[in-house]
C-alpha positions as CSV (number, residue, x, y, z in Angstrom):
1,X,0.0,0.0,0.0
2,X,1.2,3.5,-0.8
3,X,0.3,6.7,1.0
4,X,0.3,9.8,-1.2
5,X,1.4,13.0,0.4
6,X,2.9,16.5,-0.1
7,X,6.4,16.9,1.3
8,X,9.3,19.3,1.4
9,X,12.7,17.8,0.9
10,X,14.7,20.6,2.6
11,X,14.4,24.0,4.2
12,X,12.7,26.6,2.1
13,X,11.8,24.1,-0.6
14,X,8.3,23.8,-2.1
15,X,5.9,21.0,-1.3
16,X,6.1,18.2,-3.9
17,X,4.1,15.0,-4.3
18,X,5.6,12.1,-2.4
19,X,4.4,8.5,-2.2
20,X,5.7,6.1,0.5
21,X,5.0,2.7,1.9
22,X,4.1,3.0,5.6
23,X,4.8,-0.7,6.3
24,X,2.7,-2.8,8.6
25,X,0.3,-1.1,11.0
26,X,1.8,-1.2,14.5
27,X,-0.3,-2.9,17.2
28,X,-1.0,0.4,19.0
29,X,-1.6,2.4,15.9
30,X,-4.6,3.5,13.9
31,X,-4.7,4.5,10.2
32,X,-6.8,7.5,9.3
33,X,-8.2,8.5,5.9
34,X,-7.6,12.3,5.9
35,X,-10.7,14.5,5.3
36,X,-9.1,17.8,6.1
37,X,-5.9,19.2,7.6
38,X,-5.2,22.7,8.8
39,X,-2.0,24.6,8.2
40,X,-0.3,26.1,11.3
41,X,2.8,28.3,11.5
42,X,4.5,25.4,13.3
43,X,4.1,23.4,10.1
44,X,6.0,26.2,8.2
45,X,8.6,26.3,11.0
46,X,9.3,22.6,10.7
47,X,9.2,22.7,6.9
48,X,11.9,25.4,7.0
49,X,13.9,23.8,10.0
50,X,13.5,27.1,11.9
51,X,13.8,25.1,15.2
52,X,16.7,22.9,14.1
53,X,14.7,19.7,14.7
54,X,13.4,18.8,11.2
55,X,14.0,15.5,9.5
56,X,13.5,15.4,5.8
57,X,11.4,14.7,3.9
58,X,8.8,16.6,6.0
59,X,5.2,15.9,5.4
60,X,3.5,18.7,7.4
61,X,0.0,18.7,8.9
62,X,-0.8,18.4,12.6
63,X,-4.4,19.5,12.5
64,X,-5.7,16.3,11.0
65,X,-9.3,15.3,10.8
66,X,-10.3,12.0,9.2
67,X,-12.0,8.6,9.6
68,X,-10.4,5.5,11.0
69,X,-9.8,2.9,8.3
70,X,-7.6,0.4,10.1
71,X,-6.9,-0.5,13.8
72,X,-3.9,-2.2,15.2
73,X,-4.4,-5.3,17.3
74,X,-4.0,-3.3,20.6
75,X,-6.0,-0.2,19.6
76,X,-8.7,0.6,22.1
77,X,-11.9,2.7,22.2
78,X,-12.1,3.5,18.4
79,X,-14.0,1.9,15.6
80,X,-13.6,1.7,11.8
81,X,-15.4,4.7,10.2
82,X,-15.2,6.8,13.4
83,X,-14.1,10.4,12.8
84,X,-11.0,11.4,14.8
85,X,-8.4,14.1,14.9
86,X,-4.7,14.1,15.4
87,X,-2.9,17.2,16.7
88,X,0.7,18.0,17.6
89,X,1.3,14.6,19.2
90,X,0.9,11.3,17.5
91,X,2.6,8.9,20.0
92,X,4.3,8.4,23.3
93,X,5.7,5.5,25.4
94,X,2.2,4.9,27.0
95,X,3.7,3.5,30.3
96,X,5.6,6.4,32.1
97,X,4.0,8.4,34.9
98,X,3.1,11.2,32.5
99,X,1.4,8.9,30.0
100,X,-0.4,7.1,32.8
101,X,-1.7,10.4,34.2
102,X,-3.1,11.6,30.8
103,X,-0.1,13.9,30.2
104,X,1.5,12.1,27.3
105,X,2.5,15.4,25.9
106,X,5.1,15.6,28.7
107,X,6.5,12.1,27.9
108,X,10.2,12.0,27.2
109,X,9.4,9.8,24.2
110,X,6.6,12.0,22.8
111,X,6.4,11.8,19.0
112,X,5.4,15.1,17.3
113,X,3.1,14.4,14.3
114,X,5.4,16.3,11.9
115,X,8.9,15.8,13.4
116,X,10.4,12.4,12.5
117,X,6.9,11.3,11.6
118,X,4.7,11.9,8.5
119,X,1.9,14.4,9.0
120,X,-1.5,14.9,7.6
121,X,-0.8,16.6,4.2
122,X,-1.5,13.1,2.8
123,X,-4.4,10.8,2.0
124,X,-3.7,8.9,5.2
125,X,-1.9,9.3,8.5
126,X,-1.0,7.0,11.3
127,X,-1.0,7.6,15.1
128,X,-1.1,5.7,18.3
129,X,-4.7,5.1,19.3
130,X,-4.7,7.4,22.4
131,X,-3.6,10.3,20.2
132,X,-6.6,9.9,17.8
133,X,-9.2,12.0,19.5
134,X,-12.9,11.3,18.6
135,X,-14.5,14.2,16.7
136,X,-18.3,14.6,16.5
137,X,-19.7,13.8,13.1
138,X,-21.7,17.1,13.0
139,X,-18.5,19.2,13.3
140,X,-17.2,20.4,9.9
141,X,-13.8,18.7,9.4
142,X,-12.2,22.0,8.0
143,X,-13.2,23.9,11.2
144,X,-12.3,21.1,13.6
145,X,-8.6,20.8,12.6
146,X,-7.4,24.1,14.1
147,X,-9.0,23.1,17.5
148,X,-6.3,20.4,17.8
149,X,-3.5,23.0,17.9
150,X,-4.4,26.6,18.4
151,X,-7.7,25.6,20.1
152,X,-5.9,23.5,22.7
153,X,-3.2,26.2,23.1
154,X,-5.7,28.9,24.1
155,X,-8.3,26.7,25.9
156,X,-5.7,25.2,28.3
157,X,-5.1,28.4,30.2
158,X,-8.8,29.1,30.5
159,X,-9.2,25.7,32.1
160,X,-6.0,25.8,34.2
161,X,-6.9,29.2,35.6
162,X,-10.6,28.2,36.1
163,X,-11.9,31.1,34.1
164,X,-15.6,31.7,34.9
165,X,-18.3,33.5,32.9
166,X,-18.0,36.5,35.3
167,X,-14.2,36.9,34.6
168,X,-12.7,39.2,32.0
169,X,-10.0,38.0,29.7
170,X,-7.8,39.7,27.2
171,X,-6.2,38.3,24.0
172,X,-3.1,40.0,22.7
173,X,-3.4,39.8,18.9
174,X,-6.4,38.5,17.0
175,X,-4.7,36.1,14.6
176,X,-4.9,32.3,14.5
177,X,-4.8,31.9,18.3
178,X,-6.4,35.1,19.3
179,X,-9.6,34.6,17.4
180,X,-10.1,31.2,19.0
181,X,-9.3,32.6,22.5
182,X,-12.0,35.2,22.0
183,X,-14.6,32.6,20.9
184,X,-13.8,30.3,23.9
185,X,-13.9,33.2,26.3
186,X,-17.2,34.3,25.0
187,X,-18.6,30.8,25.1
């Protein structure tokens, strides 16, 4: 089986078609047929190796929405045909204290979706099952993708600081993150 994608082969290079064989599906992984994938500035940063962590070719895309088309033998809680999303993280060790406490993003073995892993600018993407987040069918896939990156980024402080409807909040800048922050604060 081949996965067809768009990749850059080096810093400041254009995206080009790339096909690759993903190999056998790992026991903890799911394969997702991509319906939509947002574009984040972090994708551009990784494509251009601005952080010095890129591994080429880079297939960007960490705001992925799609439907599960295959489940590894150990995948839990998901079904074929279910709509899911994959954000910045696509894997972790699944047994350290952080992973066991639901904080796999802090795992020393965390796998970013677009660093050393192929992202969602493709017809399919793979991730470990805990990183494939169920998405309601009624939510437009094109609108859901940014919630997995910018949305999580701005929602987290509202949750951590226990912001209530009577509180006032401010957003510095009304770009990709700021417009989501205002919508969450209003809601």
